[in-house]
C-alpha positions in Angstrom: 136.4 108.7 97.4 134.3 110.2 100.2 131.4 108.0 101.1 127.9 109.1 102.2 124.7 107.1 102.9 121.0 107.6 103.4 119.8 105.5 106.3 116.2 104.3 106.7 113.7 101.4 106.9 112.3 101.1 104.3 114.8 102.8 102.0 114.6 101.3 98.5 112.3 104.1 97.3 114.7 106.9 98.3 115.6 109.4 95.5 118.5 110.7 97.6 121.2 108.8 95.7 120.0 110.2 92.4 119.8 113.7 93.8 123.3 113.7 95.4 124.9 112.1 92.4 123.5 114.9 90.2 124.7 117.5 92.7 128.2 116.0 92.7 128.2 115.9 88.9 127.2 119.6 88.6 129.6 120.9 91.2 132.6 118.7 90.3 132.6 116.9 93.6 134.0 113.4 93.9 131.8 111.3 96.2 129.9 108.1 96.5 126.4 108.1 97.9 124.1 105.1 98.4 121.1 103.7 100.3 121.5 101.6 103.5 118.7 99.6 104.9 119.1 99.7 108.7 117.4 97.0 110.9 114.9 98.5 113.2 116.9 98.0 116.4 120.3 98.6 115.0 120.6 102.3 114.2 123.1 103.2 116.9 125.4 100.2 116.1 125.1 100.9 112.3 126.0 104.5 112.8 129.0 103.6 115.0 130.3 101.3 112.3 130.0 103.9 109.6 131.9 106.3 111.8 134.7 103.7 112.3 134.7 103.1 108.5 135.4 106.8 107.8 132.1 107.6 106.2 131.8 111.4 105.9 128.1 111.9 106.4 124.6 110.5 106.3 121.0 111.5 105.6 118.5 109.9 107.9 114.9 109.2 107.0 111.9 107.4 108.6 111.9 106.0 111.3 115.4 107.0 112.6 115.4 110.9 112.8 114.9 110.8 116.6 117.7 108.2 117.0 120.0 110.3 114.9 119.3 113.3 117.1 120.1 111.3 120.3 123.3 109.8 118.8 124.8 113.2 118.0 127.6 114.8 120.0 126.8 118.3 118.7 123.5 119.7 117.3 122.4 122.8 115.4 119.7 125.0 116.9 117.2 123.8 114.3 117.9 120.2 115.2 117.5 121.0 118.9 114.2 122.7 118.3 112.9 119.8 116.2 114.3 117.2 118.6 115.1 115.3 115.4 117.9 115.1 112.8 117.9 114.2 109.1 121.5 115.2 108.3 124.7 114.0 110.1 128.3 115.2 109.5 130.8 112.6 110.7 134.3 113.9 111.6 137.1 112.7 113.9 134.9 110.4 115.9 132.2 113.1 116.4 128.7 113.3 115.1 127.2 116.7 114.2 123.4 116.7 113.7 121.3 119.1 111.7 117.7 119.2 110.5 117.5 120.5 107.0 113.8 119.5 106.4 112.3 122.8 107.4 114.7 125.1 105.5 114.2 122.8 102.5 110.5 123.4 102.8 110.9 127.2 103.1 113.4 127.3 100.2 111.0 125.4 97.9 108.1 127.6 98.8 109.9 130.9 98.4 112.5 130.2 95.7 110.9 127.5 93.5 107.2 128.3 94.0 108.0 132.0 94.2 105.8 132.7 97.2 107.3 134.9 99.9 106.2 133.9 103.4 106.9 137.3 105.1 103.7 138.9 106.3 101.5 136.0 105.3 99.1 133.9 107.4 100.4 130.3 107.5 98.7 127.2 108.8 100.9 124.2 109.7 99.0 120.9 110.1 100.7 118.4 112.3 103.0 118.7 115.4 104.8 115.4 114.8 108.3 115.0 113.5 107.7 116.7 110.1 105.9 119.7 111.7 108.6 120.0 114.4 111.3 120.2 111.8 109.4 122.9 109.8 108.3 125.2 112.6 111.6 127.2 113.3 112.5 127.8 109.6 108.9 128.9 108.9 109.1 131.4 111.8 112.4 132.6 110.5 110.7 133.5 107.2 108.7 136.1 109.0 105.0 135.3 108.5 102.4 137.6 110.1 100.8 134.7 111.9 101.5 131.0 112.1 98.9 128.7 113.5 100.1 125.2 114.4 97.2 122.7 114.5 97.2 119.1 115.7 94.6 116.4 116.4 95.9 116.4 120.0 96.2 120.0 121.1 98.7 119.2 124.0 101.2 118.1 121.4 100.9 121.4 119.5 101.1 123.3 122.7 104.3 121.6 123.7 105.9 122.2 120.3 105.0 125.9 120.4 106.1 126.3 124.0 109.5 124.7 123.1 110.0 127.3 120.4 108.8 130.2 122.5 111.3 129.3 125.2 114.3 129.0 122.9 116.7 132.0 122.8 117.1 131.9 119.0 113.3 132.5 118.6 113.0 135.6 120.8 113.4 138.2 118.0 111.4 136.2 115.5 108.4 135.8 117.7 108.2 139.6 118.2 107.3 139.8 114.5 105.2 136.6 114.2 102.2 135.5 116.2 102.5 131.8 117.0 99.3 130.1 118.0 98.6 126.4 118.7 95.1 124.9 118.1 93.3 121.6 117.9 91.5 120.6 114.7 88.0 121.1 116.3 88.6 124.7 117.3 90.5 125.9 114.2 89.0 129.0 112.6 90.1 131.5 109.9 91.6 131.2 106.5 95.3 131.3 105.4 97.5 132.3 102.6 99.6 129.1 102.9 98.4 125.8 104.2 101.1 123.1 104.9 100.2 119.5 105.5 102.9 118.0 107.8 100.5 115.4 109.2 100.5 111.7 108.5 97.2 111.9 106.7 98.6 111.6 103.1 101.0 108.8 104.0 98.1 106.9 105.6 95.8 107.5 102.7 93.3 109.4 105.0 91.3 112.4 104.1 92.5 116.0 104.5 92.3 116.8 108.2 91.0 120.4 107.9 88.0 122.0 106.2 88.4 123.8 102.9 87.4 127.0 104.7 91.1 127.3 105.8 92.0 128.2 102.2 92.0 131.8 101.1 91.2 132.1 97.4 94.4 131.2 95.5 96.1 130.0 98.7 99.2 127.7 98.4 98.3 124.2 99.6 101.5 122.3 100.2 101.8 118.6 101.1 105.2 117.5 102.4 104.6 114.1 100.7 105.2 113.7 97.0 104.1 111.2 94.3 101.0 109.1 94.8 100.9 109.8 98.6 100.2 113.5 97.9 97.6 113.0 95.2 94.5 113.2 97.5 95.7 116.5 99.1 96.6 118.0 95.8 93.1 117.1 94.3 91.4 118.6 97.4 93.4 121.8 96.9 92.5 122.1 93.2 88.8 121.4 93.9 88.8 124.3 96.4 90.5 127.0 94.4 94.0 126.6 95.9 97.3 126.2 94.2 98.6 122.7 95.0 102.2 121.8 95.5 103.8 118.5 96.6 107.0 117.9 98.7 109.4 116.9 95.9 111.0 120.4 95.9 111.4 120.1 99.7 113.2 116.8 99.2 115.6 118.3 96.7 116.1 121.5 98.8 116.8 119.7 102.1 119.3 117.6 100.2 121.0 120.7 98.9 121.4 122.0 102.5 123.0 118.7 103.5 125.3 118.7 100.5 126.5 122.2 101.3 127.1 121.2 104.9 129.2 118.3 103.8 131.0 119.7 100.7 131.0 123.5 101.4 129.6 124.2 97.9 125.9 125.0 97.0 124.5 122.7 94.3 122.0 124.1 91.7 118.9 122.7 93.4 116.3 124.3 91.2 118.0 122.8 88.1 118.0 119.3 89.7 114.3 119.7 90.8 113.3 120.6 87.2 115.2 117.6 85.9 113.5 115.2 88.3 110.0 116.6 87.7 110.6 116.2 83.9 111.3 112.5 84.5 108.1 112.1 86.5 105.8 113.9 84.0 
């Protein structure tokens, strides 16, 4: 039976085994998927052993997405733009890296929440790993304007510049205005506000003022469960439609599953089932 792992530290909380087991059941695929706690300094050696053992693929979570990117022998454009990988395909001694986080985010917003991004004004908060993974797929969705804001403007500028310089972005950026800002100079209001910062994970306050929300805006936190509660409450209090990142988790997993198995799982069904268990 083909074997897959999700690698991280910590990892016991991961819902990935549940999601992939359900994907396999619904698509008739035979595979085994489990969590693997990786010691902090042992990612490269662990991955090398999995490759020798004939493991077919891995998901990678905090704090190893940069390590996964560096370990790869080939990389997709979206992994290259993010400079991080959350999905690895292992074949014939080679490691192919992808980043499915951003496309998972976009699919959840457009397909599950039913909100098209084309022609919209979008605010992306955070230029760290989560924001880096989201930026290219958000641009590909064709918003009218995308503002990338970060506490340190230099980091936002560098991420925006990397995307503007990449050949795959040329046509997209003719349709979308990409602007980088710092939190202090941020102005205007947006149809979609996405929190990719570490604020929710750290239990900190929302890093932007409520004036960024247009009436009825989508306010999306990439975290889910208790970590997203503060951001979700802030969105409701200020007339926005809140959404957590559970759908992103399921949709990025669906992208990985399709890369590995060449079959698309019914992600919306699985998301509905998981939400029902959490209600």
